[in-house]
N, C-alpha and C positions, 0 to 999 in steps of 0.2 A: 639453921633457925627452925625452931619447931612451931607448931600451930599457935601457941600462946604468944610467942614473940611477934609473929605476923599479925595476930589479932590486935595486940597492943599498938603495933606500928600503924595499922589501919585506923584504929580508934583515935590515935593522936594525929595522924597525917590527914585524914579526911576532913576534920573540922578546920585545920589550918589551910588546906587547899581551898575549901569552900569559902572561907573568910577572905583569902587573897583574891579569889575570883569575884566575890561580891564587891569588895572594895574597888577592884579594877573596873567593874561595870559602873559602879556608882560615881567614882571620881574621875575616870578617864573617858569612858565610852558614852555615858549619858550626856554630859555637857557637849561633846562633839556632835552627837546626833541631834540635840536640841538646836545647836547653832546651825547645823546643816539644814534642818527643816525650816528654821527661820529664814535663812537665805533663800531657799527654794520658794518659800511662801511669798517673799517680797518680789521675786521675779515672775511669779504666776499672776499676781494681782498688781498691775502697774498703778502707780500713784496718779491722782487726777492731773497733776501738771505734766506727767509723762504722756497721759492720754491726749492732752491738748497739743503737746509737741508732735505726737504721732499724727493727729488729725491735720495739723499744719503741714507736716511733711507729705502727707498723702495729697493734700490740695496742691502743693508745689509740684509733686510728681505728675499729677493730672495736667497742670498747666504746661509743664515741660513737654509732656506727651502730645498735647494739642499743638504746641508751638512747633515741634519737630514734624508733625503731620502736615501742618500748614506750610512749613519750609520745603518739605518734599514736593508738595504741589507746585510751589513757586519755582523750584529748581527744575522740575519737569517742564513747566511752561517756558522757562528761560531757555532750556535746551532746545525746545521746539522752535523758539524764535531764532536762536542762533543757527540752527540747522536750516530753517527756512530763509534766513537772511543771507547765508552764505551761497545759496543757490540763486538768489536774486542778483547778487553782485557779479556772478559769472556771465 
């Protein structure tokens, strides 16, 4: 192949490759990126009903934490009573 054949090959091949690349970007990658950004956007900004559910769950978690803490105190007191009661019976 001489220089003229290579030049013609490049002149014909370059536009075809760029057209294929452009169409690939437009038809395949762009919709994928838009969909991905939309999904990520939804997860970053929770909906108002999700915020209400999250607040309710936080309140329940706080109530459970308080209940467990109270139960620990009662169990500790019960253990002291049982320990003290077993020494009185002997």
